[in-house]
N, C-alpha and C positions, 0 to 999 in steps of 0.2 A: 587428381590422385584419389582413389577410393579409400574408405576407412571403415572399419567394423563398427557395428552398433555399440559394442562394449567400449571401444575406444572413444567414440563420440560422446557417449553418456558419461565417461570419465572426465572428458574435457570440460563439459558443462555442469558436471556434478549431479546429473539427473537422478541417478540411483540413490544419492544421498538425501536430496531434498524433495524428491517427487512424491513421497508419501503414498505410493501406489496409484496415484491419479494420472501420471504422465509417463510416456515411454516413447521410443522411436520405432517406426515401422521399417520393414525391409526396403521400402521405397525411399527411405530417408526423410520421412515426414514426421512431425510431432503428433503423437496420439494422446487423446484425453480419455480417461477411464472413469466415468462418473460413478460406476458401481464396480470397484476393483474386483477382478477375478471373474467378471461376467461379460462375455462378448469380446470381440476383437478390438474394441476401442473406437473412438471417433477421430477421423483424420482431420486435423485442424486446417490444413491447407485446402482440402476439399470444401470445407465449410466457407472459408474465406473466398474461394473462387465462386461458390454458389451465390454468396451475398453480392459479389461483384457483378454477377449477371443481373441482379436486381438493382444495379446502380448504387450499391452501398459499398463504398470503398474505405480503406483505412484512413485514419485510425478507427478501429473497431473495438468494442468491448464485448467479449464473448462470455456469457454466463452459462454455467452448467449447474442448474438448480439441484440436480440429483446428488451433486457433491455435498451440498448443504445437508441433505437427508443422510448421506453416509456419515458425515461428521457428527450429526446428532445421535445417530445410532451408535457410533464408536464411543461417544462420551457416556451415554446411558448404559451401554453394555459394560463399560469399564467400571462404573460405580456399582452396577448390579453384581458383577463378579467380586468386587472388593467387599461389598456388604454380605454376600453369601459366604465367601471364604472366611471372612473375619467374624462371622456370627453377630454382625451389627444389628441392633434391635430397632433402628430407625429407618427412615426412607431417604431417598434422594429426589430432589426437584431441580431441574435445570431452568434457568431463566435467561432470555436473550436481551442484552442491553442494546436498545434500539439505536443509541448514538453511534454504534459501530458502523451501521449502514441502514439508514431509514428508508431506502427505496422500497416501494410497495411490492415489487416482484420478490425482493429478498424476504421481507416480513411475511408475506403470504406463504412462501415456501416453508418458512420456519414454523408457522402456525400449523400448516398441513402436516409436515413431517413430524412435528413434536406432539401432535394430539394424542397418540397412543401412550405417551410418557407424561401427559399433563404438563407439557413444557410451557413456561410462562414468559412474560415480558417485563422489562425494566425500563423506566422512563426517567428523564432528568429535567424536563421542561414542560411548559403548558402545551405547546404544539405537539410534542411527543405524546403527552397524556391524552389530548383530544383524539389523536389517531388511535392510540392503544385502546381507549374505551370502546371504540367502535369495532376494532379488529379482534379484540380479546373476547372470545365467546365460549370459553370453557370454564365453568364455575369451580372446577377443581384445580385449575392452574393459577399460579401466583401472578399478580400484577404489582410490581414493587415500584414505589415512587421515591426516588432519590433526588438530590439537588435541593437548592433553596426554594422555598415555597411562599407565595403570597396568598391572600384570601381566595382569589379566583382558583388557583391551583388546588387549594385544600377543598374548596366547594366541589370542584370537578371530581376529585378523588372520592368524595362522599357520595356523589351521584352513582359511582361504581358500586359502593357498598349497598346503596338502595336497590341496585339491580342484582344483588346477590353475588357480586364478584369478590374473589379472594384478594382484595387490594390492601396493600400495606404501606402506610405513610412512614417513611424512615426519617427520624430526626437527624438533621445535619448539624444543628447547633441548638443550644438550650433555649434561645429566644423564640424558636419556632413553636415550642410547645404551647405557649399561651394562646397563640393564634389558632392552633388546631383545636384546643379545648373550647375556645369561644365559638368557632364556626360549628363544631360538632354539637354543642349544647343548643345553638340556635336551630340546627337542622333536626335535633332530637334523634340522633343516630350515633351509636358508639363506633368509633373508628378502630381499625386494627393498626397497631403501631410497632415500629421497630426503632432501634437506636444504633446509630453508627458510632462505634467506639474507636478512639485513636489508640493504636497499639504502640508499644515500645519497639516492636519488631519492624524491620524495614524490608522492602523488596530488593530487587537487583535489576540491573540493566538500565536502559535509557529513562525509564519512568520510576526510578527508585524513590524519588522525592514524593511520589503519589501516596506513599505510606509513611509510617512512623509517627511519633508524637507531635511533630510540627507540621503534619499534613494539612492540606487546605480545609478539609471538612472533617466532621466528627466531634464527639464529646470526650473530654478527659474523664477519667474515672470519677473524680469528684463531681463533675457535672452530671454524670450518669446517676449518681446517688441523689443529687438535687432534683433531677427529673422524676425519679421514683417517688420522692416526697411530694412533689407537686401533683402527680397522678393520684396518689393516695388521698391527698387533700380534697380532690374533686371526685373521688369515688370511681376513678378510672384505672386503678392499678391492674385490673385484669385485661385491659386493652393492649398491654405490651406483650407482643408475641414473638418478636424477632430480635436477635443480636446480630449486628452486621459489622464487617470490617472490609477494607479494601487496601491491598498492597501496592496497586498500580498495575499498569498494563504490561504484558509480555515479561513476566518474571522469569528470569533465565536460570535461576539456581533453585533446585528442589529443596535444599536445606533451609533457604529463607522461607519458603512456603510452609514447611513443616514447623519451623519455629513460630511463625505467626499463628498457625492453626492451634498449636499447643497453648499459646498465650490466650487466644480467644476462647478456646474450650474451657480453660481454667476460669476465665471471667464468667462464661455462661454457667458453669457449675456452681460458682459461688453465688451468683444471682438466683439461680434456681433453688439452692438450699436456703436462701433468705426469704423465700416465699413468692418469688416472681415466676409464674408458670409460663416460661418461654417454651415455644414449640419449634422454632426454627433457629439454626445457626447458619448464617449466610457468610460464606467464605469469600464472597465478592468475585472480582475478575482476576486476571493475571495469568491464566493458563495460556502458555505461549505456543508458538509454532517454530519449527526449525527452518529458517529461511535459507541457510547455507549448508545444512546437512552435516555440520561438524559434531553435533551432539555435545556441545560444550556450553558453559555459562557465558559465552561471549554475547555481545549486544544483539547479534543476528541469529542466535541459536538458543537452544534450551538443552539442559543435561538430563532430561527425563522424558518419558513417554506419557501418553494420556493414562495408561494403566498405572504407571508408577505414581502419577499425580493423584489418581483416585485412591490408590492403596494408602498413600501417606495421609490424605485427608481423613479417610474413614478410620484407619487404625489409630491415628493420633487422638481423634475425638473420642473413640471408644475407650482408649486407655485412660484418658483424663476422667471421663464420666464414671468408669468403674472405680477409679481411685477415690472419687468424691462421693460415690454412691448416689448418683443422680440419673434421671431418665436420659436416654440417648435421643438427641433431637433429630428432626428432619433436617438433613443437610441440603443447603441451597448453594448453587454457584452461579455466577453471572458471567459465563464464558461467551465472549463475542468474537474476538479475533480468531480463536481456534475453530469456531463454527463456520465463519463465512469467508475467511481470507483466501482459501484455496479455490473457491468456486468461480472466480472470474479472472480472465487474463486479457491484457491489452495487446492488440495487434497493431504494429506500426510498420510503415514501409520506408525503406531508405530512399531518399531523394537524390543525394549525390555524396561523393566521397571527397574529402579535403585531405591532401597529402602535403608533406614538406616539399619545398621546391625541387623539381627534377632538373635534368640536364637542359641547359639553354643553348640552342643551335648546336654548334660543334663542341661546345663545352670547354675544352681545355685551351691553354694559352697558345698563341701563335707568335710570329716574329714581332708583331706590332702591339702586343698586349702589354698593359701596364705591369710593373713589377709585382704588384699584389696578386694579380692573376697568375703570373708565373710562379710565385711562391706557393699558392694554393694548389696549382697543378703538380708541382714537384712533391708537395706534401702527400697528395693523393697517390702518386705513383710509387713513392718510397714507403708507404704505410705497410707494415707487416705484423704478424702475430706477436713479434717480440717488442715492437715499439708503439703499439696501438694506444697505450695510455699517454705517452709523451706526445704523440702525433695529435691526439684529440685535444689536449691542452694547448698545443701550438695553434691548432685550428681556431680555438676560441679567441686567442690573441689576434690572429689574422682577421677574423670577422670584425672585431672591434676596430682594427686599423682600416678595414674596407669601409665601414660605416663613416669613420672620420674623414677619409679621403673623399667620399661622395658628398658629405656635408660641406666640405671646403671647396667643392666644385671641380675637383681634379679627375673625377670619373664620369663617364657617360652612363645613361640608363642601361645600355647594353652591357657595359662593364660591370655595373652593379648587379644585374640579373645573372651574369655569368659567374661572378664571384660568390653570390649566395648559393647558386646551384652547386658549385664546387665544394663549398663549406659543408652543405648537407650531404654530399656524396662521401666526404671524408667521415662525417658522423655515422652514416650508415655502415661504412666499411669497418670502422672502429667498433661499432656496436656488434657486428657479426663476430668479430674476433673475441669480444668480451663475453658473448654468449657461449662460444666454444670453450673459453677458459673458465666458464662458470664464475665470472667476475660479478660479485653482488655489491660492490662498493657503491656508495651514495651517488657518485658522479655518473656511473653507468646505469644505475636504476633510473635516475632522472632523465638520462639520455634516451633510454628505451621508451619512456613515457612521451618524451618530446617527439620521437620518431613515429609514434602511433598515428594512424590515420584517424580522421574524424568523420564518422558517418552521420550525415545530417538527415534526420528522420522526421516524418510528417506527424508531429504531435506536439503537445505542450506539456513539459514537465510539471508546470504549475497547476494545470487542470487535471492531469491524469495520474501522476505519481508525486503529489505535493510533499509527501513525507521524505522523499529523497532530497528535495531542495531544502526542506525545513530542518530535518534532524538527521540527514544522511542515512536514512533507513535503506537497507539493501534489499533488492528484489531479484530473484532468479531471472535471467534473460537467456533466451535461446532462439536460434532461427527455427522457423516452422517447416522449412524444406531445405534441400541440399545437404541433409545430414548424413548422406552416404558419400560426401566429398570431404576431403581434408580441408579444414579452415586454414587459410594461409596469411590472413591479415590480422594484425593486432590493432584494435581501434577502440575509441571511446565514442559515445553517442551525443549528438547535439540535437536540440529541437528547433522549431521554426519560429520561436519567439525572438523578439529583438532584445534579448537579455543574455549577458554573459553567463548567468547562473543557470540558463536553460540547457543543462547538459547532464549526462550520466557518466561519471568517470570513476566509479567505484563498483566493483562487481563481486559476487559471492565466490568463495573459494573454500575448499575443505580445510586448509591450513592457515590461510591469511585472507586479506582483502586484496583483490586484484585491482591495479590501476588501469588495466585495459583488458579487453576480452577478445578471444579468438573468433573471427568471422570469416566468411568467404569473400573472395574478391568481388567487388561491386562492378558489374559490367553494364550498368545503365538499364538492365532488365529488372523485372520484379524481384525484390528481395525483401521478405517479410520476417520480422522478429516478433517474438512474444515476450511480454513482461508479465510474469506470473505473480500470483498471490496478492492481487490488488483489490480483493473483495472486502477488506476491512479498512474503513476510514477514507480511502482514496476517493470514492464517489462523492463523499459528503464534504470534505474540506478542500476540494479543488477550487481554484479561483479562476478568474477570467482575464488573466494577463494578456494584453494585446487583443482582448475580446475574442479569444479562441474559446468556443463554448464546449458543451458536453458532446461526446462522440456518439456515433451510431452504436446501438446495442442490439444483440441478438441472444435469445434464450434457446439453448441447444439441449436436447434430451436424447436419450436412447430408448427406443420402444421395446416392446416385449420380444421382438424378433432380433434384437441387437442392432437395429438400423438407426442411424442418426436422424433426428428431425429438427428442423428450424421451427420452434414452437411460436415464436413471436419476434417481431422486429420493431425496434423503437428508434425512429430517426433522430439523429443528433441535432444540435441547435443550428438554426439558420442565422444569417445576418440580421434578419428581422427580430428573431428571439433575443439575441444578445444586446441589441440596441435598446430594446424595451427594458431589459434588466437594469440598464444604467439610465433609465428614465427619459429616453428620447421618444418623441411621438413620430412614428414612421411616416405617417401622412404629412406631418409638418415638414419633415426632411425632404420628402418628395416634392412638396409644394415649393419649398425654397429653391431646390435644384431646378425645378421647372421654370420658375421665374427668371433664374440666371440664364437658362438656355434661350428662353423667349426674348430676353433683352439682347442677346447676341444676334438672334434672327432679325430683330427690328433694326439693329445697327448695321445689318448687312454683312457681318463677319462670319456668319454661319448659315449654310444652306438649309432650307426648310426640311428637305428629305433627310439630311444628316441629323438634324435636330430631332426628328421623329424617331430615328433609329437609336439615338443616344437616350432619349427618354424611355423608350421601351426597354432598352438594355439595362438602364439604371433601375427601373422598377423590378425587372426580373431578378436582378442581382440580390435583392432582399430575401429571396427564397433559396439562395445558394448556401451550401455547407460552409462553415467558417474555416475549414482546413483545405489543403490543396487537393484537387481532384484531377483525374486524367483529362486530357484535351477532349472536348466534345461532351463532357458530362456537366450537369447543372451544379 
């Protein structure tokens, strides 16, 4: 059965969460629009097929770096409008927190796209700082150092100052200051410093505890004053240039952001009036994205746009500074999720479908059937729209009786299989009547979920979407083809790991969270799904459960003529790669296996020709993709 594009976009919520970057073609394929409004879009299915011809099969991670550029432009244009319309007398500087996605391809694109805006970087560890010192090559862009710091960290940051970089060491606790002063005096260079302050205000959403006065990092107001005294004592009071705060990631409610900015702006103004010549007010991260398209303060959404975010930040700071009569600072934000989440999507392929038991042989009772089979058959035949509730509850009792009789040895395996199939047929029929009656009672909500198919897909939740497993973060999911057909199957998704938690059973919805999603019937042919908005954190915090490694990647762009280009392909991990990650010497493993094979040859239990084939195959297997591949592929 065919379906209109409007209806299919409504089923999957595409118009709500797509942000202009995704749509459906007339052929029923998912389109990506790296530069919204420019060109016809990139056919994701065509890209997947082209990669398949290069023997790169799902799971695949498709990156659209131009989406990163588009998001940086959106962010800077929003602040530029807010500054111009509000008559703000300061500037805006964006900074990318590398922790959100440290991949070289991502950071390189950010530096390239952000150069016209003096877009900077933020780091929180020594490895991130080592990378940023080399990648950061714009003396006008900020390089902000958050996180706890030891002497090596501080010394590396001062190397950046010696090179003329605009690098700011942000104090996360009062104890760091003595170390910074000591290393700076030894190096004979004055650092640029910032102070992260703990606000009374808190964020909202899953990461609410990242802010507030009991947050993990930052100085209480009393500690801020102690730090100022210490800087004055060592003649370094003019080194303090930035006031910083952080509410937490994905702040869902604009009112929380506005309250925090008002509090921080007041602290900035009071410090400035006391003689501290601060230049920057850093509002930290927290700018969220709308995963489900509901535009609400729910955990998977936000109740504001990028423009509303910029307006609230700019106008609030301006208002407080005018009240206090102080200079309006350069506004800094550390937006990571909002910049990179949209740019990548995971392509997974369905391997098989698991359904509740279907009819067994002839199904219903015959003259020789046990009474329990007769009872289930009668229940099925007599089930109507008027008695579906009572019939369903009777079926549950009969299923328990069926199980007891089998355990006591009164039923054969064939009877057991027939009884189970009859029970589930009763459930399916009752569920149909419940849907028609719009019965939303708990019993039938749970039944609908139990009747959903399970589509087993070729990927690892723990490697590719770990936030779903860890914190139940929702991600939009949609087929990349067959979108001109009516989806007829309600299903959840399972991965190929040997873990019951390896599943996706919560899906985005405009009004609520779905327990299952509409898919097309799986007929053992290629059926590919896209998990979207995985560009933030998922690349970095994925783990190697069952030793499933990183997936194949491809960087996809649209050229000046509107044609898609596969710019770069990055092969996923091989068996060799993941074994080395867990400290196995591959040569030693091959030697051990070879010795076992040779021992069997010497014992006469294995033919020499077979042994040679085994050894060759074993060695070749180390270069295989860790995920399932079509027959005949390496």
